[in-house]
N, CA and C atoms as an extended XYZ file, in Angstrom:
375
Properties=species:S:1:pos:R:3:atomname:S:1:resname:S:1:resid:I:1 pbc="F F F"
N       -11.948       19.314       -9.040 N   UNK     1
C       -10.092       18.790       -8.190 CA  UNK     1
C       -10.857       19.030       -6.406 C   UNK     1
N       -11.080       17.841       -6.319 N   UNK     2
C       -11.364       17.949       -4.370 CA  UNK     2
C        -9.809       18.838       -3.919 C   UNK     2
N        -9.882       19.101       -2.595 N   UNK     3
C        -9.144       19.487       -1.888 CA  UNK     3
C        -8.346       19.066       -1.187 C   UNK     3
N        -8.617       17.936       -1.199 N   UNK     4
C        -7.531       16.704       -1.001 CA  UNK     4
C        -6.543       15.644       -1.893 C   UNK     4
N        -7.247       16.517       -3.110 N   UNK     5
C        -6.230       15.811       -4.289 CA  UNK     5
C        -4.377       15.793       -3.605 C   UNK     5
N        -4.281       16.734       -3.266 N   UNK     6
C        -2.452       16.885       -2.667 CA  UNK     6
C        -2.213       16.192       -1.415 C   UNK     6
N        -3.055       16.003       -0.507 N   UNK     7
C        -3.141       15.483        0.433 CA  UNK     7
C        -3.019       13.660        0.320 C   UNK     7
N        -4.022       12.943       -0.612 N   UNK     8
C        -4.081       11.821       -1.444 CA  UNK     8
C        -2.793       11.363       -1.961 C   UNK     8
N        -2.416       12.511       -2.843 N   UNK     9
C        -1.214       12.203       -3.587 CA  UNK     9
C        -0.040       12.156       -2.399 C   UNK     9
N         0.242       12.552       -1.762 N   UNK    10
C         1.138       12.297       -0.245 CA  UNK    10
C         1.077       11.016        0.375 C   UNK    10
N         0.019       10.697        0.448 N   UNK    11
C        -0.298        9.438        1.451 CA  UNK    11
C        -0.227        8.628        0.270 C   UNK    11
N        -0.701        8.229       -0.791 N   UNK    12
C        -0.334        7.154       -1.515 CA  UNK    12
C         1.494        7.133       -2.011 C   UNK    12
N         1.746        8.099       -2.026 N   UNK    13
C         2.947        8.475       -2.905 CA  UNK    13
C         3.839        7.129       -2.733 C   UNK    13
N         3.827        7.204       -1.485 N   UNK    14
C         5.025        6.173       -0.684 CA  UNK    14
C         4.602        4.615       -1.734 C   UNK    14
N         3.327        3.944       -1.474 N   UNK    15
C         3.005        2.766       -1.899 CA  UNK    15
C         3.763        2.632       -3.305 C   UNK    15
N         2.688        3.975       -4.569 N   UNK    16
C         3.623        4.357       -5.845 CA  UNK    16
C         4.741        3.997       -5.665 C   UNK    16
N         5.431        4.419       -5.609 N   UNK    17
C         6.700        4.087       -5.663 CA  UNK    17
C         7.308        3.130       -4.862 C   UNK    17
N         6.729        2.531       -4.290 N   UNK    18
C         7.223        0.972       -3.584 CA  UNK    18
C         6.544        0.313       -4.981 C   UNK    18
N         5.727        0.020       -5.245 N   UNK    19
C         5.515       -1.134       -6.370 CA  UNK    19
C         6.129       -0.776       -7.874 C   UNK    19
N         7.209        0.509       -7.873 N   UNK    20
C         8.042        0.325       -9.083 CA  UNK    20
C         9.549       -0.475       -8.646 C   UNK    20
N         9.976       -0.248       -7.383 N   UNK    21
C        10.951       -0.190       -6.744 CA  UNK    21
C        10.918       -1.865       -6.502 C   UNK    21
N         9.802       -2.733       -6.176 N   UNK    22
C         9.657       -3.902       -6.364 CA  UNK    22
C        10.132       -4.378       -7.962 C   UNK    22
N         9.493       -3.579       -8.983 N   UNK    23
C         9.662       -4.087      -10.258 CA  UNK    23
C        11.329       -4.486      -10.515 C   UNK    23
N        11.913       -2.890       -9.833 N   UNK    24
C        13.197       -3.265       -9.901 CA  UNK    24
C        13.789       -3.953       -9.733 C   UNK    24
N        13.598       -4.566       -7.925 N   UNK    25
C        14.349       -5.164       -7.439 CA  UNK    25
C        13.268       -6.783       -7.301 C   UNK    25
N        12.436       -7.389       -8.319 N   UNK    26
C        11.435       -8.348       -8.167 CA  UNK    26
C        12.807       -9.627       -7.636 C   UNK    26
N        13.546       -9.990       -8.206 N   UNK    27
C        14.253      -11.276       -8.166 CA  UNK    27
C        14.597      -11.209       -6.189 C   UNK    27
N        14.682      -10.075       -6.288 N   UNK    28
C        15.538       -9.994       -4.574 CA  UNK    28
C        14.720       -9.695       -3.667 C   UNK    28
N        13.321       -9.658       -3.718 N   UNK    29
C        12.234       -9.265       -3.101 CA  UNK    29
C        11.212      -10.208       -2.965 C   UNK    29
N        11.507      -11.355       -4.291 N   UNK    30
C        10.200      -12.391       -4.004 CA  UNK    30
C        11.335      -13.283       -3.548 C   UNK    30
N        12.873      -13.846       -3.356 N   UNK    31
C        13.565      -14.907       -2.058 CA  UNK    31
C        13.438      -14.273       -0.891 C   UNK    31
N        13.473      -13.040       -0.943 N   UNK    32
C        13.274      -12.622        0.939 CA  UNK    32
C        11.640      -12.878        1.394 C   UNK    32
N        11.143      -12.425        0.662 N   UNK    33
C        10.055      -13.059        0.851 CA  UNK    33
C         9.314      -14.468        1.244 C   UNK    33
N        10.040      -15.135        0.296 N   UNK    34
C         9.432      -16.451       -0.116 CA  UNK    34
C         9.967      -17.283        1.154 C   UNK    34
N        11.557      -16.887        1.881 N   UNK    35
C        12.452      -17.351        2.768 CA  UNK    35
C        11.618      -16.912        4.155 C   UNK    35
N        10.925      -15.650        3.950 N   UNK    36
C        10.438      -15.563        5.667 CA  UNK    36
C         9.496      -15.436        6.191 C   UNK    36
N         8.309      -16.201        4.987 N   UNK    37
C         6.703      -16.694        5.064 CA  UNK    37
C         7.072      -18.363        5.304 C   UNK    37
N         8.069      -18.770        4.418 N   UNK    38
C         8.049      -20.173        3.883 CA  UNK    38
C         7.517      -20.585        2.900 C   UNK    38
N         8.045      -19.720        1.510 N   UNK    39
C         6.670      -20.456        0.494 CA  UNK    39
C         7.626      -20.356       -0.495 C   UNK    39
N         7.026      -21.091       -1.479 N   UNK    40
C         7.721      -21.896       -2.510 CA  UNK    40
C         8.242      -20.134       -3.385 C   UNK    40
N         9.413      -20.286       -4.212 N   UNK    41
C         9.729      -19.019       -4.902 CA  UNK    41
C         8.747      -18.595       -5.916 C   UNK    41
N         7.853      -19.416       -6.730 N   UNK    42
C         6.698      -19.530       -7.372 CA  UNK    42
C         5.494      -18.557       -6.905 C   UNK    42
N         5.185      -19.157       -5.655 N   UNK    43
C         3.820      -18.438       -5.440 CA  UNK    43
C         4.521      -17.256       -4.413 C   UNK    43
N         5.974      -17.082       -4.226 N   UNK    44
C         6.348      -15.394       -3.903 CA  UNK    44
C         6.060      -14.845       -4.971 C   UNK    44
N         6.395      -14.828       -5.904 N   UNK    45
C         6.707      -14.373       -7.696 CA  UNK    45
C         4.927      -13.848       -7.891 C   UNK    45
N         3.589      -14.948       -7.348 N   UNK    46
C         2.728      -14.441       -7.638 CA  UNK    46
C         2.013      -13.299       -6.761 C   UNK    46
N         2.352      -13.774       -5.463 N   UNK    47
C         2.055      -12.552       -4.814 CA  UNK    47
C         2.937      -11.269       -4.938 C   UNK    47
N         3.883      -11.159       -4.612 N   UNK    48
C         5.098       -9.600       -4.895 CA  UNK    48
C         4.018       -9.404       -6.534 C   UNK    48
N         3.892       -9.599       -7.172 N   UNK    49
C         3.308       -9.234       -8.536 CA  UNK    49
C         2.108       -8.794       -8.588 C   UNK    49
N         1.165       -9.758       -7.443 N   UNK    50
C        -0.167       -8.627       -7.036 CA  UNK    50
C        -0.129       -7.519       -6.371 C   UNK    50
N         1.205       -7.698       -5.300 N   UNK    51
C         1.352       -6.382       -4.334 CA  UNK    51
C         1.988       -5.509       -5.401 C   UNK    51
N         2.986       -5.541       -6.500 N   UNK    52
C         3.156       -5.002       -7.558 CA  UNK    52
C         1.928       -3.825       -7.868 C   UNK    52
N         0.924       -4.653       -8.651 N   UNK    53
C         0.086       -4.294       -8.992 CA  UNK    53
C        -1.326       -3.347       -8.281 C   UNK    53
N        -1.076       -4.163       -7.342 N   UNK    54
C        -2.139       -2.960       -5.745 CA  UNK    54
C        -1.405       -1.828       -5.620 C   UNK    54
N         0.184       -1.873       -5.168 N   UNK    55
C         0.684       -0.705       -4.546 CA  UNK    55
C         1.078        0.786       -5.972 C   UNK    55
N         0.778        0.514       -7.559 N   UNK    56
C         1.095        1.073       -8.772 CA  UNK    56
C        -0.732        1.130       -9.052 C   UNK    56
N        -1.426        0.441       -8.604 N   UNK    57
C        -3.231        0.792       -9.415 CA  UNK    57
C        -3.638        1.227       -8.203 C   UNK    57
N        -3.871        1.049       -7.040 N   UNK    58
C        -5.172        1.763       -6.258 CA  UNK    58
C        -4.335        2.899       -5.775 C   UNK    58
N        -3.547        4.021       -5.796 N   UNK    59
C        -3.223        5.264       -5.646 CA  UNK    59
C        -3.637        5.843       -6.786 C   UNK    59
N        -3.310        4.953       -8.044 N   UNK    60
C        -3.477        6.103       -9.182 CA  UNK    60
C        -5.288        6.062       -9.383 C   UNK    60
N        -5.872        5.355       -8.789 N   UNK    61
C        -7.702        5.184       -8.808 CA  UNK    61
C        -7.677        6.405       -7.738 C   UNK    61
N        -7.465        6.288       -6.617 N   UNK    62
C        -7.601        6.893       -5.739 CA  UNK    62
C        -7.148        8.913       -6.157 C   UNK    62
N        -5.799        8.709       -7.162 N   UNK    63
C        -5.536       10.430       -7.312 CA  UNK    63
C        -6.961       10.974       -8.502 C   UNK    63
N        -7.054        9.705       -9.009 N   UNK    64
C        -8.052        9.688      -10.570 CA  UNK    64
C        -9.321       10.281       -9.511 C   UNK    64
N        -9.999        9.512       -8.660 N   UNK    65
C       -10.938        9.805       -7.908 CA  UNK    65
C       -11.336       11.643       -7.824 C   UNK    65
N        -9.587       11.034       -6.986 N   UNK    66
C        -9.870       13.082       -6.514 CA  UNK    66
C        -9.736       14.070       -6.847 C   UNK    66
N        -9.032       14.039       -7.990 N   UNK    67
C        -9.077       14.921       -9.093 CA  UNK    67
C       -10.289       15.084       -9.933 C   UNK    67
N       -10.918       13.932      -10.783 N   UNK    68
C       -12.148       14.314      -11.068 CA  UNK    68
C       -13.073       14.267      -10.292 C   UNK    68
N       -13.176       14.066       -9.159 N   UNK    69
C       -14.405       13.253       -8.179 CA  UNK    69
C       -15.628       13.006       -8.633 C   UNK    69
N       -15.330       11.907       -9.984 N   UNK    70
C       -16.357       11.806      -10.858 CA  UNK    70
C       -17.293       10.133       -9.678 C   UNK    70
N       -18.736       10.276       -9.776 N   UNK    71
C       -19.206        9.623       -9.181 CA  UNK    71
C       -19.302        8.232       -9.339 C   UNK    71
N       -18.659        7.868      -10.328 N   UNK    72
C       -18.587        6.618      -10.748 CA  UNK    72
C       -17.425        5.599      -10.395 C   UNK    72
N       -16.712        6.787      -10.266 N   UNK    73
C       -14.866        6.081       -9.558 CA  UNK    73
C       -15.360        6.261       -8.093 C   UNK    73
N       -16.098        5.993       -7.605 N   UNK    74
C       -15.921        5.912       -6.059 CA  UNK    74
C       -15.778        4.674       -5.127 C   UNK    74
N       -17.092        3.324       -6.108 N   UNK    75
C       -16.397        2.100       -5.544 CA  UNK    75
C       -15.020        1.690       -6.507 C   UNK    75
N       -14.496        2.410       -6.892 N   UNK    76
C       -12.989        1.707       -7.305 CA  UNK    76
C       -12.229        3.078       -6.375 C   UNK    76
N       -12.592        3.859       -5.532 N   UNK    77
C       -11.829        4.780       -4.870 CA  UNK    77
C       -11.921        4.093       -3.221 C   UNK    77
N       -12.689        3.976       -2.857 N   UNK    78
C       -13.198        2.711       -1.693 CA  UNK    78
C       -12.370        1.582       -1.797 C   UNK    78
N       -12.455        0.318       -2.734 N   UNK    79
C       -11.909       -0.334       -3.158 CA  UNK    79
C       -10.511        0.103       -2.829 C   UNK    79
N        -9.513        0.595       -3.657 N   UNK    80
C        -8.547        0.616       -3.794 CA  UNK    80
C        -7.822        1.356       -1.665 C   UNK    80
N        -8.632        2.423       -1.360 N   UNK    81
C        -8.519        2.504        0.098 CA  UNK    81
C        -8.446        1.206        0.869 C   UNK    81
N        -9.340        0.873        0.912 N   UNK    82
C        -9.378       -0.514        1.989 CA  UNK    82
C        -8.457       -1.621        1.796 C   UNK    82
N        -8.420       -1.638        0.160 N   UNK    83
C        -7.135       -2.689        0.104 CA  UNK    83
C        -5.738       -2.456        0.365 C   UNK    83
N        -5.282       -1.102        0.171 N   UNK    84
C        -4.175       -0.452        0.392 CA  UNK    84
C        -4.189       -0.670        2.512 C   UNK    84
N        -5.045       -0.396        3.052 N   UNK    85
C        -5.540       -0.557        4.397 CA  UNK    85
C        -4.612       -1.798        4.990 C   UNK    85
N        -5.500       -2.996        4.072 N   UNK    86
C        -5.312       -4.260        4.853 CA  UNK    86
C        -3.755       -4.909        4.324 C   UNK    86
N        -3.414       -4.317        2.709 N   UNK    87
C        -1.886       -4.287        2.777 CA  UNK    87
C        -1.266       -3.983        3.918 C   UNK    87
N        -1.173       -2.888        4.182 N   UNK    88
C        -0.399       -1.992        5.106 CA  UNK    88
C        -0.508       -2.613        6.994 C   UNK    88
N        -1.259       -3.029        7.318 N   UNK    89
C        -2.118       -3.919        8.472 CA  UNK    89
C        -1.032       -5.048        8.017 C   UNK    89
N        -0.850       -6.216        7.291 N   UNK    90
C        -0.303       -7.178        6.950 CA  UNK    90
C         1.244       -6.622        6.862 C   UNK    90
N         1.658       -6.092        6.017 N   UNK    91
C         3.043       -5.590        6.097 CA  UNK    91
C         3.410       -4.864        7.372 C   UNK    91
N         2.716       -4.438        7.871 N   UNK    92
C         3.343       -3.849        9.466 CA  UNK    92
C         3.298       -5.129       10.293 C   UNK    92
N         2.628       -6.468       10.008 N   UNK    93
C         2.594       -7.097       11.147 CA  UNK    93
C         3.820       -8.096       10.749 C   UNK    93
N         3.668       -8.451        9.528 N   UNK    94
C         5.110       -9.242        8.571 CA  UNK    94
C         6.479       -8.761        8.895 C   UNK    94
N         6.466       -6.707        8.537 N   UNK    95
C         8.164       -6.725        8.510 CA  UNK    95
C         8.085       -5.525        9.599 C   UNK    95
N         7.216       -4.658       10.463 N   UNK    96
C         7.565       -3.703       10.937 CA  UNK    96
C         6.628       -3.811       12.493 C   UNK    96
N         6.693       -5.278       13.096 N   UNK    97
C         6.282       -5.135       14.447 CA  UNK    97
C         7.021       -5.123       15.231 C   UNK    97
N         7.062       -4.664       16.222 N   UNK    98
C         7.711       -3.441       17.023 CA  UNK    98
C         7.694       -4.473       18.848 C   UNK    98
N         6.774       -5.519       18.653 N   UNK    99
C         6.930       -6.368       19.389 CA  UNK    99
C         7.777       -7.476       19.517 C   UNK    99
N         8.125       -7.595       17.989 N   UNK   100
C         9.349       -8.946       17.599 CA  UNK   100
C        10.716       -8.044       17.528 C   UNK   100
N        10.927       -6.467       17.538 N   UNK   101
C        12.097       -6.040       17.064 CA  UNK   101
C        11.993       -4.548       17.551 C   UNK   101
N        12.284       -3.950       18.219 N   UNK   102
C        12.198       -2.654       18.944 CA  UNK   102
C        12.751       -1.724       18.095 C   UNK   102
N        13.607       -1.935       16.947 N   UNK   103
C        14.013       -1.595       16.281 CA  UNK   103
C        13.021       -0.562       15.148 C   UNK   103
N        11.594       -1.724       15.183 N   UNK   104
C        10.767       -0.958       14.188 CA  UNK   104
C        10.058       -0.493       14.451 C   UNK   104
N        10.094        0.650       15.886 N   UNK   105
C         9.080        1.065       16.707 CA  UNK   105
C         8.415        2.088       15.457 C   UNK   105
N         9.357        2.847       15.223 N   UNK   106
C         9.178        4.017       14.097 CA  UNK   106
C         8.375        3.510       13.185 C   UNK   106
N         8.874        2.594       11.816 N   UNK   107
C         8.242        1.997       10.814 CA  UNK   107
C         6.969        1.473       11.392 C   UNK   107
N         6.739        1.332       12.612 N   UNK   108
C         5.208        0.607       12.514 CA  UNK   108
C         4.651        2.032       13.032 C   UNK   108
N         5.296        2.931       13.996 N   UNK   109
C         4.163        3.940       13.889 CA  UNK   109
C         4.125        5.164       12.405 C   UNK   109
N         4.872        5.012       11.686 N   UNK   110
C         4.684        5.280       10.111 CA  UNK   110
C         3.427        4.820        9.169 C   UNK   110
N         3.157        3.596        9.512 N   UNK   111
C         2.043        2.840        8.886 CA  UNK   111
C         0.779        2.925        9.915 C   UNK   111
N         1.169        2.832       11.029 N   UNK   112
C        -0.182        3.672       11.902 CA  UNK   112
C        -0.221        4.955       11.413 C   UNK   112
N         0.327        5.479       10.887 N   UNK   113
C         0.174        7.180       10.400 CA  UNK   113
C        -0.562        7.086        9.118 C   UNK   113
N        -0.097        6.496        7.990 N   UNK   114
C        -0.348        5.845        6.805 CA  UNK   114
C        -1.924        5.442        7.046 C   UNK   114
N        -2.429        4.460        8.112 N   UNK   115
C        -3.778        3.616        8.069 CA  UNK   115
C        -4.666        5.630        8.669 C   UNK   115
N        -4.315        6.189        9.702 N   UNK   116
C        -5.088        7.522        9.875 CA  UNK   116
C        -5.140        7.930        8.592 C   UNK   116
N        -4.352        8.506        7.804 N   UNK   117
C        -4.487        9.348        6.645 CA  UNK   117
C        -5.196        8.483        5.234 C   UNK   117
N        -5.581        7.075        5.467 N   UNK   118
C        -6.352        6.712        4.939 CA  UNK   118
C        -7.427        6.258        5.277 C   UNK   118
N        -7.964        6.081        6.372 N   UNK   119
C        -9.123        6.504        6.911 CA  UNK   119
C        -9.643        7.498        6.860 C   UNK   119
N        -8.951        8.752        6.794 N   UNK   120
C        -9.398        9.951        6.205 CA  UNK   120
C        -9.458       10.149        4.964 C   UNK   120
N        -9.217        9.869        3.776 N   UNK   121
C        -9.365       10.003        2.854 CA  UNK   121
C       -10.995        8.874        2.974 C   UNK   121
N       -11.148        7.935        3.227 N   UNK   122
C       -12.132        6.865        3.251 CA  UNK   122
C       -12.926        7.317        3.205 C   UNK   122
N       -13.098        8.445        4.636 N   UNK   123
C       -14.504        8.668        4.745 CA  UNK   123
C       -14.565       10.320        4.264 C   UNK   123
N       -13.966       11.056        3.707 N   UNK   124
C       -13.752       11.937        2.971 CA  UNK   124
C       -14.926       12.184        1.851 C   UNK   124
N       -15.896       10.405        1.516 N   UNK   125
C       -16.151       10.496        0.330 CA  UNK   125
C       -17.884       10.547        0.756 C   UNK   125
């Protein structure tokens, strides 16, 4: 097991839990997203479904790699870290942009910190 196993869990735990929250609140999340972006409800459902899969699967691959340190999992680990990083950037711009809403400053900074943690994980391989 990598010494970064527990830090990796802590960095990605929020994504994992958020994925399950989106399942529980699927109708609410999809309708809010559709209105915010100006998409059809069906397209919003597909996108939120993909986000749910990303938020559950990517942290799982990251944890699995950090636990096993299996060379075969390195591509999935790296892809997972990159995908979560890109998702975090997109979510930050859409929902936590402090230039549009000053009250979002701490959520923005939290996401910047999360990106730092993901970058550290990526470079650990």
